[in-house]
C-alpha positions in Angstrom: 114.0 105.1 80.4 112.3 107.7 82.6 113.6 111.3 82.7 112.2 114.5 84.3 112.3 117.2 81.6 111.0 120.6 80.8 110.0 121.8 77.3 109.3 125.3 78.4 110.3 127.3 81.5 108.0 128.2 84.4 106.6 126.7 87.5 106.7 123.1 88.7 103.8 122.3 86.4 106.2 122.5 83.5 108.1 119.4 84.7 107.2 116.3 82.7 107.9 112.6 83.1 109.2 111.6 79.6 110.2 108.3 78.2 113.5 108.8 76.4 116.2 106.5 75.0 119.0 105.4 77.2 121.9 107.9 76.4 124.9 106.6 74.5 128.1 107.9 76.0 130.5 109.9 73.8 134.0 108.7 73.5 135.2 110.7 76.5 132.1 110.0 78.6 130.7 107.4 81.0 127.1 106.4 81.5 125.8 105.4 85.0 122.7 104.2 86.6 121.5 107.0 88.8 121.1 105.8 92.4 120.6 109.3 93.9 120.3 112.7 92.4 120.7 116.0 94.2 118.0 118.6 94.1 119.6 122.1 94.2 118.4 125.7 93.8 120.2 125.9 90.4 117.8 123.3 89.1 114.9 125.5 90.0 116.6 128.4 88.3 116.9 126.3 85.1 113.3 125.3 85.4 112.0 128.8 86.0 114.1 130.4 83.2 116.2 132.6 85.6 119.2 130.8 84.2 118.7 130.2 80.4 119.2 126.7 78.9 118.5 125.2 75.5 115.2 123.3 75.6 114.0 120.6 76.0 116.3 119.6 78.8 116.5 116.9 81.5 117.0 118.7 84.8 119.7 118.1 87.3 123.5 118.2 87.4 124.4 116.2 90.5 124.1 112.5 91.0 125.8 109.3 92.1 125.5 105.7 90.9 127.0 102.8 89.1 128.8 102.8 85.7 126.8 100.9 83.0 128.9 101.9 79.9 132.1 103.7 79.1 133.1 105.7 76.0 135.8 104.4 73.6 138.4 106.9 74.9 137.8 106.3 78.6 140.5 104.3 80.4 140.0 105.3 84.1 136.5 103.8 84.7 135.0 100.3 84.2 131.4 99.1 84.2 130.4 98.5 87.8 132.5 101.4 89.3 130.6 103.6 91.8 130.9 107.2 90.6 129.5 110.7 91.3 129.7 114.2 89.7 128.2 117.7 89.5 128.4 118.2 85.7 126.0 115.4 84.9 124.0 115.6 81.7 120.5 115.3 83.1 120.7 113.8 86.6 116.9 113.6 87.0 116.8 110.3 85.1 117.2 106.6 85.5 120.6 106.8 83.7 122.8 109.7 82.8 126.1 110.5 81.2 129.1 112.6 82.4 132.5 113.5 81.0 134.9 111.0 82.6 137.3 113.8 83.5 134.6 115.3 85.7 133.6 112.1 87.5 134.9 110.8 90.8 135.0 107.4 92.4 132.9 107.1 95.5 134.8 105.4 98.3 133.3 102.3 100.0 132.8 104.3 103.2 130.4 106.7 101.5 126.9 105.7 100.2 125.6 106.9 96.9 123.0 109.0 98.7 125.6 110.7 100.8 127.9 111.2 97.8 125.1 112.9 95.9 124.2 114.9 99.0 127.6 116.4 99.6 129.2 117.2 96.2 127.6 120.5 95.1 126.8 121.8 98.5 130.0 120.6 100.1 132.2 122.0 97.5 130.3 125.3 97.7 130.9 125.5 101.4 134.6 124.4 100.9 135.5 127.2 98.4 133.5 129.8 100.4 135.5 129.3 103.7 138.8 128.4 102.1 139.1 130.7 99.1 136.4 133.4 98.7 136.9 134.6 102.2 139.5 132.4 103.9 138.3 132.4 107.4 140.9 132.8 110.2 140.5 131.8 113.9 138.4 134.3 115.9 136.7 135.9 112.8 133.0 136.1 112.8 130.6 134.9 110.0 127.0 135.4 109.4 125.5 132.4 107.6 121.9 132.6 106.3 119.7 129.5 105.9 121.8 127.9 108.6 119.8 124.6 108.6 119.9 124.2 104.8 122.2 121.9 103.0 124.9 124.4 102.4 124.3 126.1 105.7 124.9 123.1 107.8 128.1 122.2 105.9 129.3 125.8 105.8 128.9 126.1 109.6 130.9 122.9 110.2 133.7 124.0 107.9 133.8 127.6 109.3 134.2 126.1 112.8 137.0 123.8 111.6 138.9 127.0 110.6 138.3 128.5 114.1 135.7 131.0 113.1 132.6 132.0 115.2 129.3 131.5 113.5 126.0 133.4 113.7 123.2 131.6 111.8 119.7 132.6 110.7 116.9 130.1 110.4 113.1 130.2 110.0 112.0 127.9 112.9 113.0 126.7 116.3 113.5 123.1 114.9 115.9 124.5 112.4 117.7 126.4 115.1 118.4 123.2 116.9 120.1 121.8 113.8 122.2 125.0 113.3 123.4 124.9 116.8 124.3 121.2 116.5 126.4 122.0 113.5 128.4 124.5 115.5 126.6 127.9 115.3 127.5 129.9 118.4 124.4 132.1 118.0 121.2 131.6 116.1 118.4 134.0 115.1 114.9 132.9 114.0 114.4 135.6 111.5 110.6 135.1 111.5 110.6 136.3 115.1 113.5 138.7 115.5 115.5 141.1 113.4 118.8 139.4 112.5 120.7 142.6 111.9 119.9 143.8 115.4 120.9 140.4 116.8 124.2 140.3 114.8 125.2 143.8 116.0 124.5 142.8 119.6 126.4 139.6 119.2 129.5 141.4 117.9 129.4 144.3 120.4 128.1 146.7 117.7 130.9 146.1 115.2 129.3 143.7 112.7 130.6 140.5 111.3 133.7 140.0 109.2 131.9 138.1 106.4 128.3 137.3 105.5 127.5 134.2 103.4 124.1 134.9 101.8 122.3 132.5 99.5 118.9 134.0 100.1 119.2 137.1 97.9 116.6 139.8 97.7 114.9 139.4 101.1 118.1 139.5 103.1 120.2 141.9 101.0 119.7 145.1 103.0 119.9 143.4 106.4 123.1 141.6 105.4 124.7 144.9 104.3 123.8 146.4 107.7 125.3 143.4 109.5 128.8 143.8 108.3 131.6 145.5 110.1 134.1 147.9 108.4 135.8 146.3 105.4 133.6 143.2 105.8 132.8 141.0 102.8 129.3 140.3 101.5 129.4 136.9 99.7 126.2 136.6 97.7 126.2 133.0 96.4 122.5 132.3 95.7 119.1 133.7 94.9 116.6 131.7 96.9 114.3 134.7 97.3 115.2 136.3 94.0 118.2 138.2 92.8 119.6 141.1 94.9 118.5 144.5 93.7 120.8 146.8 91.6 122.8 149.1 93.8 125.4 151.8 93.4 129.0 151.0 94.4 129.0 154.1 96.6 126.7 152.2 99.0 129.6 149.9 99.9 131.7 152.9 100.9 128.8 154.3 103.0 128.4 151.0 104.8 132.0 150.7 105.8 134.2 150.2 102.8 132.7 146.8 102.2 133.6 144.2 99.7 130.9 142.5 97.6 131.3 139.3 95.5 129.1 136.9 93.6 131.0 133.6 93.3 129.9 130.4 91.5 131.1 126.9 91.9 132.2 126.7 88.3 134.9 129.3 88.8 136.2 127.5 91.9 136.4 124.1 90.1 137.9 125.3 86.8 139.9 122.1 86.2 139.2 118.5 86.9 142.1 118.5 89.3 140.7 121.4 91.4 137.3 119.6 91.4 138.8 116.3 92.6 141.0 118.0 95.2 137.9 119.5 96.9 135.9 116.3 96.6 138.7 114.1 98.0 138.9 116.3 101.1 135.1 116.2 101.6 135.1 112.3 101.3 138.1 112.1 103.7 136.3 114.2 106.3 133.1 112.1 105.9 135.1 108.9 106.3 136.8 110.3 109.4 133.4 111.3 110.9 134.4 115.0 111.2 131.9 116.2 108.6 128.2 115.3 109.0 126.0 115.3 105.9 122.3 115.6 106.6 119.8 114.2 104.0 116.7 116.0 105.0 114.2 114.3 102.7 114.0 112.0 99.7 111.5 111.8 96.9 111.0 109.3 94.1 112.1 110.5 90.7 108.5 111.1 89.5 107.9 113.4 92.5 110.6 115.9 91.4 107.9 118.7 91.3 107.1 118.1 94.9 110.8 118.3 95.7 111.1 121.6 94.0 108.1 123.0 95.8 109.5 122.0 99.2 112.9 123.4 98.4 111.5 126.7 97.1 109.1 126.9 100.0 111.9 126.7 102.6 110.3 123.6 104.0 113.4 121.5 104.0 116.5 121.0 106.0 119.8 119.5 104.9 119.9 117.9 101.4 116.9 117.0 99.2 117.5 113.9 97.0 115.6 112.1 94.2 115.9 108.3 94.3 115.1 106.8 90.9 
């Protein structure tokens, strides 16, 4: 079968189309035919070496498809079931395996493409607004990359909790998407200073929380956009890791809080993972959560998908379709 792998870390030129054997599921695993694989920034971190992995490795952790084999100890799934997961062993492939405990059934109302599009980014948005900083009605939130996959979902979920959202985007076309998702105010950061705009929007006070997946480029401006005792939620490194800083800086900026959460710590058990996913699927089935697939690529064009994602040329979710 075809798989997109790296044998050394670096740029997109390190990605190779390899022919490898179809994986045999372990006793507690299932194997499935990948119908759609999610492309996420964490995949680019694995490829570049920012996050260390044993090599060679098939990239990708998020996918949805149809079960083709089950391990001897698996009782909950059968061949032909539609499944999805975010702890996939090599999602950039024609077939992949996953521990059965970390797989979920995809309801009939949700396509494989939408299932692959919502899992990682949807659960990220879910824990950010419900647990990392549980938003309350009337609170204000700054959301960077407001037209990205997480940004669009995060805005919708923040609005569901009664919060007011200020989003940043790079173009007017992206601003349209952010507003449609529920952002009350939008700043095109390539034209205007978002910190100045946030301060004006909040009457000089600053926002209660800032959700920042951009990293290095927005770090200083995000700090300056927070109100007293506000929380800086740094959940990604799209422009590179945030620079080292002294804790005293948080006191000087208003007794701020700073956290660096990851999805793994907010889905520590299969039960927690499935609870979040079931709520996402229910919202999608009810039509109250809109999931945007911005662009799809064939599996062999995974390098182009990474280039587009890293170049901030995408909106919504990026998928590979084997």
